[in-house]
C-alpha positions in Angstrom: -2.5 -111.2 25.1 -6.0 -109.5 24.6 -8.7 -109.5 27.2 -12.0 -111.0 25.9 -15.2 -109.0 26.7 -17.9 -111.2 28.2 -20.1 -108.6 29.9 -21.9 -107.5 26.8 -25.7 -107.5 26.4 -28.0 -108.2 23.5 -31.6 -108.1 22.6 -33.6 -108.8 19.4 -36.8 -108.1 17.5 -38.1 -110.0 14.5 -36.1 -107.7 12.2 -33.1 -106.5 14.3 -30.4 -107.4 16.8 -29.2 -104.9 19.4 -25.7 -105.6 21.0 -24.3 -103.2 23.6 -20.6 -103.6 24.4 -19.2 -101.6 27.3 -15.9 -99.7 26.8 -13.4 -98.7 29.5 -12.7 -95.0 28.8 -9.3 -95.3 30.6 -7.8 -97.9 28.3 -9.8 -97.2 25.2 -7.9 -96.2 22.1 -9.1 -96.1 18.5 -11.6 -99.0 17.9 -10.8 -101.4 15.0 -14.1 -102.9 13.8 -14.4 -105.8 11.4 -17.9 -107.1 10.4 -19.3 -109.6 7.9 -22.6 -111.5 7.5 -21.8 -114.0 10.2 -18.8 -112.6 12.1 -18.2 -109.5 14.2 -14.9 -108.4 15.7 -14.1 -105.2 17.7 -10.6 -104.6 19.0 -9.5 -101.7 21.3 -6.3 -102.5 23.1 -6.1 -104.4 25.3 -9.7 -105.6 25.0 -11.2 -107.8 22.3 -14.9 -108.5 21.4 -15.5 -111.4 19.0 -18.7 -113.3 18.1 -19.7 -115.9 15.5 -23.4 -115.2 14.8 -25.9 -117.9 14.9 -27.6 -116.8 11.6 -26.6 -114.4 8.9 -27.2 -110.6 8.9 -27.3 -107.9 6.3 -23.9 -106.3 6.7 -24.5 -103.5 4.3 -27.7 -102.1 6.0 -26.5 -102.7 9.6 -25.2 -99.8 11.8 -22.6 -99.3 14.5 -22.5 -96.4 17.0 -19.4 -95.7 19.2 -19.5 -93.5 22.2 -17.0 -92.8 25.0 -18.0 -95.8 27.1 -20.3 -97.9 24.8 -20.4 -99.6 21.4 -23.9 -100.2 20.0 -24.5 -102.6 17.1 -27.8 -102.5 15.3 -27.8 -105.5 13.1 -30.5 -106.3 10.4 -31.5 -109.9 10.1 -31.7 -111.5 6.7 -34.6 -113.7 7.9 -37.3 -112.6 10.3 -37.1 -115.2 13.1 -36.2 -115.4 16.7 -32.7 -116.5 17.6 -32.2 -118.9 20.4 -28.7 -117.6 21.1 -26.4 -114.9 19.7 -23.5 -117.1 18.6 -22.8 -120.6 17.5 -21.2 -123.2 19.7 -17.9 -123.9 18.0 -14.5 -125.3 18.8 -11.3 -123.4 18.5 -10.3 -125.1 15.3 -13.7 -124.4 13.7 -13.5 -120.8 14.7 -10.1 -120.5 13.2 -11.3 -122.0 9.9 -14.4 -119.8 9.8 -12.2 -116.7 10.6 -9.7 -117.6 7.9 -12.5 -118.1 5.3 -14.2 -114.8 6.2 -10.9 -113.0 5.9 -10.3 -114.5 2.4 -13.9 -113.6 1.3 -13.5 -110.1 2.6 -10.2 -109.7 0.7 -11.7 -110.9 -2.5 -14.7 -108.6 -2.0 -12.5 -105.6 -1.3 -10.4 -106.5 -4.4 -13.5 -106.7 -6.6 -14.8 -103.4 -5.2 -11.5 -101.7 -5.9 -11.5 -103.0 -9.5 -15.1 -101.9 -9.9 -14.2 -98.5 -8.6 -11.3 -98.2 -11.0 -13.5 -99.2 -13.9 -16.3 -96.8 -12.8 -13.7 -94.0 -12.5 -12.3 -94.7 -15.9 -15.9 -94.7 -17.4 -16.6 -91.5 -15.6 -13.4 -89.9 -16.9 -14.2 -91.0 -20.5 -17.8 -89.7 -20.1 -16.4 -86.4 -18.8 -14.0 -86.1 -21.7 -16.7 -86.9 -24.2 -19.1 -84.3 -22.7 -16.3 -81.7 -22.8 -15.6 -82.5 -26.4 -19.3 -82.2 -27.3 -19.5 -78.8 -25.6 -16.3 -77.7 -27.5 -17.8 -78.9 -30.8 -21.0 -77.0 -30.1 -19.1 -73.8 -29.3 -17.0 -74.1 -32.4 -20.1 -74.7 -34.6 -21.8 -71.6 -33.1 -18.6 -69.5 -33.5 -18.2 -70.6 -37.1 -21.9 -69.9 -38.0 -21.6 -66.4 -36.5 -18.4 -65.7 -38.3 -19.9 -66.9 -41.6 -22.9 -64.7 -41.1 -20.7 -61.6 -40.4 -18.5 -62.4 -43.4 -21.5 -62.8 -45.8 -23.0 -59.5 -44.5 -19.6 -57.7 -45.0 -19.2 -59.1 -48.5 -22.7 -58.0 -49.5 -22.1 -54.4 -48.2 -18.8 -54.3 -50.1 -20.5 -55.4 -53.4 -23.2 -52.8 -53.0 -20.6 -50.1 -52.4 -18.5 -51.2 -55.4 -21.6 -51.1 -57.7 -22.5 -47.6 -56.5 -19.0 -46.3 -57.0 -18.5 -47.7 -60.6 -21.7 -46.2 -62.1 -20.2 -43.1 -63.8 -18.8 -44.1 -67.2 -15.3 -43.6 -68.4 -16.4 -41.0 -71.0 -17.8 -38.7 -68.3 -14.6 -39.0 -66.4 -12.5 -38.1 -69.4 -14.7 -35.1 -70.1 -14.4 -33.9 -66.6 -10.6 -34.1 -66.8 -10.5 -32.1 -70.1 -12.7 -29.4 -68.6 -10.5 -29.1 -65.5 -7.4 -28.9 -67.7 -8.9 -26.3 -70.0 -9.8 -24.2 -67.0 -6.1 -24.0 -66.1 -5.7 -26.0 -63.0 -2.2 -25.3 -61.6 0.1 -27.8 -60.0 2.6 -26.4 -57.6 6.0 -28.2 -57.6 9.1 -28.0 -55.5 12.3 -26.7 -57.1 14.1 -29.6 -58.6 17.6 -30.7 -57.6 20.7 -30.6 -59.8 20.3 -34.2 -60.8 16.7 -33.8 -61.7 17.5 -30.6 -63.7 20.0 -32.6 -65.7 17.6 -35.5 -66.2 14.7 -33.2 -67.2 16.9 -31.3 -69.7 17.9 -34.6 -71.3 14.3 -35.7 -71.4 13.2 -32.3 -73.0 15.9 -32.7 -75.7 14.8 -36.2 -76.5 11.1 -35.1 -76.6 11.9 -32.1 -78.8 13.8 -34.3 -81.3 10.8 -36.7 -81.4 8.4 -33.8 -82.1 10.6 -32.6 -85.0 10.4 -36.0 -86.6 6.7 -36.9 -85.8 3.8 -35.2 -87.7 2.3 -32.1 -86.2 -1.3 -32.6 -87.3 -2.5 -33.9 -83.8 -5.4 -31.5 -83.1 -7.8 -33.6 -81.0 -5.1 -35.3 -78.9 -5.5 -34.7 -75.1 -2.3 -34.0 -73.2 -2.0 -34.5 -69.5 0.4 -32.7 -67.2 3.5 -34.6 -66.0 3.4 -35.6 -62.3 6.7 -35.0 -60.5 7.8 -36.6 -57.2 8.0 -34.4 -54.2 11.5 -34.1 -52.9 12.1 -34.5 -49.1 14.5 -31.9 -47.7 15.1 -34.1 -44.6 16.3 -37.1 -46.7 18.6 -34.9 -48.7 20.1 -33.4 -45.6 20.8 -36.8 -44.1 22.5 -37.9 -47.4 24.7 -34.8 -47.4 25.7 -35.5 -43.7 26.4 -39.1 -44.5 28.6 -38.1 -47.4 30.6 -35.6 -45.3 31.0 -37.9 -42.3 34.5 -39.0 -41.5 34.9 -42.5 -40.1 37.3 -43.0 -37.2 40.5 -45.0 -37.8 40.6 -48.7 -37.1 41.9 -49.7 -33.7 45.5 -50.9 -33.7 46.1 -54.5 -32.5 48.2 -55.0 -29.4 49.0 -57.6 -26.8 47.6 -57.4 -23.3 49.5 -58.8 -20.4 47.4 -60.1 -17.5 49.0 -60.4 -14.0 47.0 -62.1 -11.3 47.4 -61.0 -7.7 49.2 -63.7 -5.7 46.9 -65.4 -3.2 48.0 -67.2 0.0 44.7 -69.2 0.5 43.8 -72.1 -1.8 40.1 -71.2 -1.7 38.5 -68.5 -4.0 38.4 -64.9 -2.6 35.2 -63.8 -1.0 34.2 -60.5 0.4 32.6 -62.0 3.4 35.9 -63.7 4.4 38.2 -60.8 3.6 38.5 -59.4 7.2 39.2 -62.9 8.6 41.9 -63.6 6.0 43.6 -60.2 6.6 43.6 -60.8 10.4 45.0 -64.3 9.9 47.8 -63.0 7.6 48.7 -60.3 10.1 48.9 -62.8 13.0 51.1 -65.1 10.9 53.4 -62.2 10.0 53.8 -61.1 13.6 54.6 -64.7 14.7 57.2 -65.1 12.0 58.8 -61.7 12.8 59.0 -62.7 16.5 61.0 -65.8 15.6 63.5 -64.0 13.2 63.4 -63.3 9.5 60.3 -62.7 7.4 60.7 -63.0 3.6 58.6 -59.9 3.0 61.0 -57.8 5.1 64.1 -58.9 3.2 65.6 -57.3 0.2 65.9 -59.3 -3.1 69.6 -59.9 -2.6 68.8 -61.3 0.8 66.7 -64.1 -0.6 69.9 -66.2 -1.0 70.6 -69.3 1.1 74.4 -68.6 0.9 73.8 -65.1 2.3 71.8 -66.6 5.1 74.7 -68.9 5.9 77.1 -66.0 6.1 74.7 -64.0 8.2 74.3 -66.9 10.6 78.0 -67.3 10.8 78.3 -63.6 11.8 75.7 -64.0 14.5 77.4 -67.2 15.8 80.8 -65.4 16.0 79.2 -62.5 17.9 77.5 -64.8 20.3 73.9 -64.2 19.0 73.0 -67.9 18.8 69.2 -67.3 18.4 69.8 -64.9 15.5 72.2 -67.5 14.0 69.5 -70.3 14.3 66.9 -68.0 12.6 69.3 -67.2 9.7 70.2 -70.8 9.2 66.5 -71.9 9.4 65.5 -69.2 6.8 68.2 -70.4 4.5 67.0 -74.0 4.9 63.5 -72.9 3.9 65.0 -71.3 0.8 67.1 -74.4 -0.1 67.2 -77.6 1.9 70.0 -79.1 -0.1 73.0 -77.3 1.5 74.6 -79.5 4.2 76.6 -76.5 5.6 73.3 -74.9 6.8 72.4 -78.0 8.8 76.0 -78.5 10.1 76.3 -74.9 11.3 72.9 -74.9 12.8 73.9 -78.1 14.7 76.9 -76.3 16.1 74.6 -73.5 17.3 72.2 -75.9 18.9 75.2 -77.6 20.7 76.2 -74.2 22.0 72.7 -73.6 23.3 72.5 -77.1 24.9 69.8 -78.4 22.4 71.6 -81.7 22.0 68.7 -83.6 20.5 68.3 -81.0 17.7 72.1 -81.0 17.3 72.0 -84.8 16.7 69.2 -84.5 14.1 70.9 -81.7 12.2 74.2 -83.6 12.1 72.4 -86.6 10.7 70.7 -84.6 8.0 74.0 -82.9 7.0 75.7 -86.3 6.7 72.9 -87.6 4.5 73.4 -84.6 2.2 77.2 -85.1 2.1 77.0 -87.9 -0.5 78.9 -89.3 -2.2 81.7 -89.4 0.4 84.9 -88.0 -1.1 88.0 -86.1 -0.2 86.4 -82.8 -0.7 83.9 -83.3 2.1 86.1 -85.5 4.4 86.8 -82.8 6.9 83.2 -81.6 7.1 82.0 -85.2 7.6 84.5 -85.7 10.4 83.4 -82.6 12.2 79.7 -83.5 11.9 80.4 -87.0 13.2 82.5 -85.7 16.1 79.8 -83.1 17.0 77.1 -85.8 16.9 79.3 -88.0 19.2 79.7 -85.2 21.7 76.0 -84.5 21.7 75.2 -88.2 22.3 77.7 -88.2 25.2 76.0 -85.1 26.7 72.7 -87.0 26.4 74.1 -89.9 28.3 74.9 -92.3 25.5 78.6 -92.6 26.1 79.2 -95.9 24.2 77.5 -94.5 21.1 79.4 -91.2 21.5 82.7 -93.1 21.7 81.9 -94.9 18.5 81.1 -91.7 16.7 84.3 -90.1 18.0 86.5 -93.0 16.9 84.9 -92.8 13.4 85.7 -89.1 13.2 89.3 -89.9 14.4 89.7 -92.2 11.5 88.7 -89.5 9.0 91.0 -86.9 10.7 93.9 -88.9 12.3 96.0 -85.7 12.7 93.4 -83.8 14.8 94.6 -83.8 18.4 91.3 -82.4 19.8 89.4 -85.4 18.6 92.0 -87.8 20.1 91.7 -86.0 23.4 87.9 -86.2 23.3 88.1 -89.9 22.7 90.5 -90.4 25.6 88.3 -88.3 28.0 85.1 -90.2 27.0 86.8 -93.6 27.5 87.9 -92.6 31.0 84.4 -91.5 31.8 83.0 -94.8 30.4 85.4 -96.7 32.7 84.2 -94.8 35.8 80.5 -95.2 34.8 80.0 -98.1 32.3 76.2 -98.2 32.8 75.6 -94.7 31.6 73.6 -95.9 28.6 
């Protein structure tokens, strides 16, 4: 809530009012000042100065001065008289009505002033454009007048020169030409070419034939020498070179085969990332070689899942169980539809004691051995028996016994499965809560 200022002072003359409002420099911020003819408000948080004047003042000619610790208002009275007090005695409701009325009047006045400024600005813009157009027209008229004057002067000079040149008559010109011809003026000509010689010979023959037919009593006829064109040796040389030039043969059509370099990364290749990509590929290659096979190190014939199965079997028989797992795994990456790879890898995991992985591989192999038929009956029985043994090792004797009995139904003649069922049942009797 704002703090109202009551410790202000004021004085008056017949023409003016002087109001001095103290300002606390500690709390003072920017002062918001609102004035009208009968209302003054100064707000600087958290203080507020508000006064409803007793009489009207001239708001346009009044002045306000703000210093660090003081606000001075010099108000011009509309009527020269002494005020009994500075402000009116009003109730809160009356002050609110007057305040609202003054705000509305100020808004209307500001709106009218804004509209007048817009109209004045548009008028000034039109006046500026009109003045610019007038200046341009004057410049064009001046340029056109100067151009016309120069053109008239040039045409007059040209007419005078033409009249001075065409004064000698045609008769004087003809006589001059006859005198020069009789004096024996010689015209030097270049040696004609072969084509011109043939052409000139034909023309001479035709002229001689006309002379034989025409009358020969032309005494006073004036003959003029024949003007021949000057032959350019450079042009003739270029013509001969162009005639002798041999054009190269046309290019033969062929088919181009484009092979793109295989790329491991899905993003486009960039020079700024080349070193990072090479380092990443090297690290991946080392990691894959540490686990076993790498496709880049194998020969083309070794990229066969059946070969991987046979290689894994060799490792298993020699006791290299890790090598066998690597071979089976690489074969699965080449083709994941061979159940024998999963079944043999399950046997290797069982030998290493990885019973959970053994159970998973046995289940995958059994899913691939579909449909169930006589051809895969023995393989299914071995997978089921191996899964039962792995479950028993994991502590699930009841499930392991069920798996063993299912394998015994598929291979009723297998004595080893029967023995395993008997041993697992005896173990279940001794510890029935093993699950």
